[in-house]
NUNU-514593 format. One line per 10 residues: number of its first residue (from 1); their letters; for each residue x, y, z of C-alpha. Coordinates in steps of 0.001 Angstrom, whole numbers. Example, Ala and Ser with C-alpha at 12.3 -4.5 7.8 and 13.67 -1.06 7.14 Angstrom:
BEGIN
1> AS> 12300 -4500 7800 | 13670 -1060 7140
# end
This chain:
BEGIN
1> MGTLQSKARR> 11914 -22911 -322 | 10583 -24201 2971 | 7642 -26486 3624 | 4290 -25129 2548 | 833 -25885 3877 | -1471 -23854 1595 | -3361 -25321 -1350 | -3705 -24045 -4894 | -7233 -23261 -5981 | -7232 -21433 -9310
11> STSIYRAVSV> -5579 -21469 -12697 | -3351 -18646 -13864 | -4677 -17964 -17366 | -4505 -14399 -18683 | -7851 -12650 -18983 | -8490 -10480 -22030 | -9278 -6840 -21496 | -12915 -5811 -21745 | -13044 -2176 -22836 | -16136 -142 -22011
21> VEERAPGQKV> -15908 3618 -22394 | -18052 5731 -20096 | -18135 9350 -19057 | -17555 10080 -15387 | -17833 13831 -16063 | -18762 15819 -19205 | -16006 15332 -21772 | -14044 12951 -19537 | -13902 9426 -20917 | -12975 6523 -18652
31> VRYSSAHSDA> -12107 3052 -19978 | -13482 154 -17932 | -11609 -3147 -18088 | -12417 -6522 -16534 | -12575 -6213 -12752 | -9536 -7394 -10840 | -11608 -8384 -7794 | -15199 -9379 -7047 | -15249 -7464 -3756 | -13565 -4479 -2091
41> VTSVATLNSD> -9882 -3935 -2920 | -7859 -3430 254 | -4331 -2924 -1059 | -2443 -2204 -4289 | 1292 -2037 -5038 | 3433 -1593 -8151 | 5371 -4666 -9244 | 7125 -3115 -12274 | 6522 -522 -14996 | 3563 -2500 -16389
51> LCVSGGLDKT> 2211 -4666 -13583 | 513 -4035 -10268 | -467 -6482 -7536 | -3606 -6148 -5437 | -5487 -7939 -2680 | -9104 -7813 -1581 | -11967 -9038 525 | -12509 -11806 -2048 | -9409 -13521 -543 | -7494 -13286 -3826
61> VVVYNWKSGC> -4199 -11752 -4931 | -4220 -10435 -8499 | -1443 -9355 -10867 | -2795 -6922 -13468 | -1235 -5145 -16436 | -2544 -1652 -15744 | -1303 -316 -19074 | -3042 -2855 -21330 | -5982 -3691 -19068 | -5204 -7418 -18933
71> MQRTFQGHTR> -5367 -9601 -15835 | -2145 -11628 -15749 | -2458 -13911 -12728 | -4959 -14671 -9980 | -3690 -16362 -6829 | -5800 -18010 -4129 | -4444 -19459 -913 | -5766 -17291 1892 | -8871 -18417 3752 | -9935 -14900 4766
81> DVTKVACSYN> -9665 -11317 3453 | -6323 -10129 2082 | -5317 -7030 4070 | -2004 -6006 2451 | 200 -6777 -531 | 3885 -5883 -902 | 6775 -6500 -3289 | 10251 -5313 -4195 | 10066 -3266 -7388 | 11083 -5228 -10517
91> SRALFSASRD> 11222 -8513 -8616 | 9400 -11721 -9534 | 8111 -12285 -5991 | 5116 -10778 -4227 | 3698 -11097 -730 | 244 -10941 804 | -1078 -10683 4368 | -4493 -11742 5569 | -7070 -11871 8309 | -6314 -15613 8394
101> KTALMWTLDS> -3218 -14677 10511 | -704 -15613 7799 | 1410 -14062 5082 | 2058 -15853 1793 | 4715 -15510 -891 | 3949 -15964 -4604 | 6103 -15718 -7724 | 5334 -14895 -11333 | 7325 -17983 -12365 | 5283 -20559 -10430
111> DATPVQQFSG> 1758 -21877 -10781 | -1089 -20688 -8550 | 424 -22334 -5492 | 2076 -20035 -2908 | 5770 -20855 -2618 | 6126 -19888 1028 | 3912 -19454 4064 | 4710 -17355 7130 | 2655 -18391 10172 | 3397 -16911 13590
121> HDLVVNGLAV> 729 -14370 14517 | -2384 -14869 16639 | -4565 -12224 14971 | -5018 -10477 11610 | -1776 -9456 9852 | -1998 -5768 8876 | 1678 -4925 8375 | 3814 -6279 5526 | 7192 -5019 4317 | 9944 -6676 2284
131> SQDGSLLCTG> 13593 -5600 2307 | 14959 -4024 -859 | 17024 -7110 -1722 | 14007 -9361 -1143 | 15719 -11550 1454 | 13768 -10486 4556 | 10079 -10024 5263 | 8625 -8184 8244 | 5023 -8731 9342 | 2968 -6965 12005
141> SRDNSLCLWD> -350 -7868 13580 | -3169 -6737 15811 | -1746 -9206 18343 | 825 -6444 19157 | 3718 -8372 17606 | 6224 -8037 14775 | 7958 -10980 13116 | 11069 -10971 10923 | 11275 -13811 8401 | 13887 -15388 6163
151> VETGECLRKT> 12145 -15337 2780 | 14083 -18293 1386 | 13442 -20726 4244 | 10270 -19297 5796 | 11976 -19333 9200 | 10947 -16766 11799 | 14256 -15151 12714 | 12921 -12851 15426 | 9612 -11997 17090 | 8826 -9193 19496
161> SISRNLVTHL> 5718 -7732 21099 | 4811 -4408 22720 | 1615 -3918 24725 | -1162 -2096 22769 | 992 -1990 19620 | -1809 -2901 17196 | 133 -2671 13942 | -1530 -862 11026 | 1316 -612 8484 | 5020 -1316 7931
171> CWIPEDRCII> 7519 256 5535 | 11191 -619 5004 | 13568 2347 4737 | 15414 2068 1372 | 19061 978 1615 | 18717 662 5389 | 18276 -1968 8073 | 15374 -96 9702 | 11607 -457 9398 | 8960 2182 10153
181> QTSEDKMIRI> 5715 1099 11764 | 2375 2794 12488 | -78 1629 15126 | -3532 2047 16604 | -1876 3309 19806 | -1118 6511 17787 | 2625 5809 17937 | 5140 5712 15096 | 8170 3508 15722 | 11433 2852 13924
191> WDSRELQVAH> 12699 -709 14351 | 16258 -1935 13877 | 15821 -5211 12011 | 19094 -6707 13282 | 17629 -7444 16717 | 14066 -6287 16002 | 14305 -3625 18675 | 12814 -130 18750 | 15466 2375 17646 | 13304 5518 17868
201> IFPPKNYIQM> 9758 6627 18736 | 8248 9682 17070 | 6329 12307 19080 | 2818 10820 19535 | -43 12011 17350 | -3633 12603 18459 | -5222 10023 16184 | -4621 6443 15081 | -1810 6270 12531 | -3013 4236 9542
211> HCDVSQDGHY> -219 4211 6972 | 3415 5166 6368 | 5789 5650 3443 | 9468 6569 3100 | 11062 8743 417 | 13400 6961 -1970 | 16433 8783 -559 | 15478 7665 2955 | 15433 11234 4299 | 11700 11654 4943
221> CLTSSNGFGG> 8761 9659 6243 | 5049 10204 5693 | 2303 8992 8014 | -1466 9412 7834 | -4194 9309 10463 | -7811 8421 10897 | -10478 10945 11809 | -13886 12337 10908 | -15341 15669 9843 | -11906 17075 9087
231> QGCEATLWDL> -10591 16362 12601 | -7500 14218 12372 | -7533 12965 8749 | -4127 14576 8069 | -869 13308 6616 | 2372 14261 8376 | 5900 14695 7007 | 8809 13719 9272 | 12542 14333 8806 | 14368 11063 9524
241> RQTGRMVCEY> 17751 12829 9612 | 16695 14764 12699 | 15382 11839 14780 | 11849 12117 13528 | 11281 15888 13594 | 7831 16821 12278 | 8189 19062 9208 | 4574 19831 8232 | 1030 18499 8027 | -1288 18138 5034
251> RGHQQSTACC> -4874 18950 6019 | -7924 18880 3774 | -9507 15413 3860 | -12800 15090 5702 | -12483 11446 6706 | -9656 9052 7564 | -6600 9349 5322 | -5982 5680 4609 | -2858 6040 2466 | 0 8495 1911
261> LFLPSTLTAS> 2686 8240 -744 | 5791 10004 -2031 | 5277 10556 -5760 | 8014 10140 -8404 | 6502 12859 -10620 | 8812 15032 -12717 | 5957 17318 -13738 | 6853 20069 -11267 | 10047 21480 -9825 | 8796 20780 -6307
271> PLIGTSSHDC> 8519 17241 -4863 | 4979 15896 -4568 | 3058 13591 -2275 | -308 11890 -2730 | -3035 10899 -274 | -6255 8897 -538 | -9081 8958 1961 | -12321 7391 3073 | -13948 10636 1845 | -13542 9257 -1746
281> CVKIWNRDTA> -10921 11905 -2625 | -7352 11669 -3888 | -5178 14732 -3303 | -1754 15793 -4549 | 309 18141 -2385 | 3468 20183 -2618 | 5688 18298 -203 | 7525 21362 1105 | 4732 23958 1343 | 1831 21572 2149
291> ACLATLSLDG> -249 23327 -527 | -2944 21110 -2082 | -2291 21227 -5841 | -5021 18900 -7129 | -8059 17024 -5837 | -10057 14288 -7559 | -13338 13023 -6117 | -14197 9462 -7113 | -17904 9653 -6320 | -19525 6324 -5502
301> SGPLSSLAAG> -16207 4571 -4972 | -16708 4175 -1235 | -13658 4445 1021 | -10351 4665 -870 | -8093 2109 747 | -4712 2223 -980 | -2565 4197 -3421 | 439 3238 -5574 | 2535 5066 -8175 | 2368 3434 -11606
311> DASSLLCASF> 4969 5748 -13134 | 5925 9444 -13014 | 2462 10517 -14202 | 160 7645 -13171 | -1463 6604 -9897 | -3327 3431 -8981 | -6054 3893 -6401 | -7872 991 -4706 | -11487 1428 -3581 | -14128 -513 -1686
321> NTGIHLLRVT> -16955 -198 -4227 | -15483 345 -7694 | -12238 -1639 -7949 | -8926 -44 -8919 | -8799 3363 -10603 | -6022 4429 -12955 | -5389 8156 -12503 | -3295 10440 -14703 | -1376 13486 -13472 | -723 16292 -15988
331> SSGGLQLREV> 729 19778 -15685 | -1271 21496 -18425 | -2581 24778 -17007 | -1563 23801 -13501 | -1473 20346 -11984 | -4444 18236 -13064 | -5589 14843 -11760 | -8130 12776 -13709 | -9368 9222 -13974 | -8570 7468 -17252
341> AGF> -9376 3796 -16600 | -10697 1331 -14040 | -10459 -2389 -13439
# end
């Protein structure tokens, strides 16, 4: 690995689960474990079938066993809020981006010290995506720039900038060389990573695009927008095989839809997507008909910032006020979404 400048600050001991059972609604029991973060959680991602990684305003990156309720590792190296976390599924490496203008790489095999630092932006890093083989990292910033990095050496391979391209999120297309990017200029761009050039621009939306996700087969893309009072606030499905043709929109949130996600659920014959919003609601939709199949309101949670699939029937939802929520999807008597644990 290349030269590193960050300092280690915390041990990596495993924290025991603290189980407290409470009732969020009559007859609905929710297990509360030790909190992953001491402040708002800004991003969550699935590392493997048992572990998730999260980042927050407390400047930490946490690896948590969401099945057992045990904190596995806590990493500190950023000097300001962590804005995004990312990883390749089933890998040992994880990445974090921060308002301190850097991205850091950590591994489950090392101590609390980050093993790589990626410094090249002038403002907060909001976009973070790692290639499927884990060899390349792409970062995007409010300074209008994208950087492509060699993960092994930490070298910046390419950097490019587009006026007013304030990056909000990045997502690597599976088994592809291309990266999808959303921006505050309301544009959605596909980048070819070979030269870090724009390969396609989607038809512009009316609101800031906050998040994006790509289906595992690489055929579809989801984006979500900000808004208020039900204006904007939608998620949009795009067909990547037809140069970004808009397929449908998912409308129902009352505030900004911060995250959108293709779900791996096998509970229904139809493919599903999930969204989380600043209106404290998580929704599950039929991908093809745009019908809302289930809604869960996490009252008191504050804005919901991020969503990740734990497995085919579990979702992890990050919030500003109440940590990370473990949600369970069932198909008994129609699709049901309920909270089962929090940490």
